[in-house]
C-alpha positions, 0 to 999 in steps of 0.5 A: 500500500503506497501512502505517498500521494501528491493530489491534495485536491482529493484529500481536501474533499475529506476531513484532514490534518495539515502537518508540519515540523516545528523544532523537529516535532510533528504538528498536525492541525485538524480541518473539516472538509469545508476548510474550517479549522477544528477544535479539540472536539473535532466538531465543525460549527460551520457544517454542524457535524463531527469530523473524522480526519484520516488524510494528512497533508504535509507541507514539505517532503521532510514532513511527509517522510516523517509521517510515512515512517509513522504510518509504516511503523505505528498501528495507530497511524496505519489508518492514515494516508499522507499527501504532499501539499501542492501549495508552495 
């Protein structure tokens, strides 16, 4: 199963995380498919629904490599698919 993809348009039709590295720590911020930033409860007040994020859009290739390693090595991450952001 290849978890590396670059088509973030596909991922954006679903709830997703935006991921980046900050001081070598992985930071993942949840978003609704509508683009609304989600709070800790993952409830979108714009869509009035609870969101489920299974897509991770990585800001750069270094972040993507880290996320892919987690997907390969951690059962908790195995449900996710990772994408490289096509926004520079």
